Steps between C-alpha positions, in 0.01 A plus 500: 500500500513137398581419141192545282352213301527545124174546309404407148365852470757780506388860525846631414476356151166665428389856438340658805284737298178297507209681662231234471359349817429132554235309690659265751306235688704374795434178690698355787548123474279260693602361836814285472638242741727750677218751563237370747673539837703805403196676353292423809773645720525804273128561543562504875772765460798273557851637463688480172742258668218263601343525156820387327566235768165336429559510127841336548342224708244431225738567212496302173683542171287706259206449734184355347147627552297343780149368436371825648726695266345323203151573636592867537614510138179332384293759689697778331428335165127481571490865604699647212574257215214247481214494249277672757759774537517518121123550471521804725784650298354699211834620367641166388316238295762229558360281777840339549655838575240732658756752624672530164841387626777547240787340693525282812805547721617305803820451692731203444352323806243231433234622742447815294469313171273237654284780641490681166393181322214452748393864515516550122521156335693461179270434207564372152420720202185350352307674223190294584478613863263782598382524139218735590749749635743467211264561209561811293227727360510328161443160662855370474642318801824646625763310694509524877756762605837338571556379854730739688861392535626396845844618599711436809685813614772484765462864603168411661627207706466506878768648726790273409738292710497324837166323459472201267142599416658789310738279303378393157520157344737437213403649167445151357265410785304822454467443126364151562267610779365813328488427124290806418755740649804668349822492705740691277567740788678218684857519374631203703378146559548528876374785718840666530350823638381329820741526796482394867483869591163675480480770236475852637148637480620806311650277232172310466314830469743606226432180304128565520545859385705383202224253417241779494725719284538211258123466466484863388806507275667163478500186292378153586576166344250351260332201667471300178658163578541434128719808464852397592652837416366674814330764289446822691166675517461838666250546779402834346261303277327362810277694735368259764713273716432239766785471751505222759779530753575518873402691812855601588605640163166682469535654844855626454454607138185699577573632848871574531634575152535879459413488129177302537201717590159364603174681427137409568221571251253241621140610523436681828292780652570751771187394687560172689124435503496488120782249469426143404598220736794420272618862509473515879714189540744535210868513582734788448724493195799429726343197665644152476373263230304197615549169321333511157379854551461683168557873469479712187744784429570753233878500454649823366795735517487772763657745253294418193635799306850354492659529152780244503856456619845378411478122527865489607392669823132411543292718728332322788140610471231470763203277428148527635274210594146634522257252653162506325171314524471160334 
C-alpha cells in the first residue's frame, strides 16, 4: 500500500472502549471543474482508464466548484438546512442548525469546504437571533447555541496523488481562503503527502476507516481561532457530525475495507405496492454518491460489548455505517 496520510485524529492514542454511536450526515462535494466530462462518461459505463484520462485532461490544482456545483450545494441547503427545513424539524429549535450538527468535517481540499459552507452556512453566535425559540420557561432569553466548529481532516481527502485536483493548496492559502476552518491537522505548509503516483485504493480505504474510528474514539482540534494552544476536545462529547468529502474515498472506504460494514434501516415494506415513490427509486447502500447528495448514517462499533485493550497494541475493530431515513 502507498504511505498513509497522517491525521490530526489518532485512534491509537485513545481508548477503544467507547460504545456510544454517532449520527453522521455525509455529503459528497458539488461538481468541480474536473468532474463534468469524466462523470458523464462514468454514467455511460466508461472504463476506469477513460475516467481517469478525462479527469487528467480537465485537471486543476485543488479544483474549484463549477457554477453547477454551487447550485447543487444550494439545493442541498434548501432541502436540509434552510429555514423551511428548520420549520419541519421538530427536534431542534435552532433555525440556523436544524439537524443539530455538533461538528463539521471536510477534507483539506477546497471544494469540500466550499460545499460545506454552502450546504450548511457558518453563522455567528447572536443572542438576539431566533429569540422566540431561545426563550426559557421563566421568560429569560438564552443565547443561541454556539455555531459548530469546522475542521479540515486529511484522512477524508480524495484518493491522493497523480491528479492535481487532489493536491491541496498551501496551508497559508487555505487559512486565508477559509477563515472559519481549523487546519491544525495539516502539519506542513506544502502538501508533502501528494506524489505523482496515484495512491492505492486500499490505502485510501484505510484512511477513511481510520477517520471513522476517530469519530467514535478519537480527538479533534478545537476550532477556536483565538486559541493558539491547539486545545484538544474529544469527539465523545459530540453526537452529530456533518462530513463533506469525495466520491472516491467514500466508495473505497465503504465498499472495499474489510472493517467497514454497511447496513440499511431505511423505511421499507415487503410489498412493492405499498412503497412510496422515493422508496421504489432509492439507491442501495453501496451505490455511488451523486454530487451534493446527503445520506444519514448511524456510526457504531460492530462489537459494541468490547471492554478495552492495551493501547500499545490497539485492536482494529470493525465499524458499522447504518443508513437511516432523514
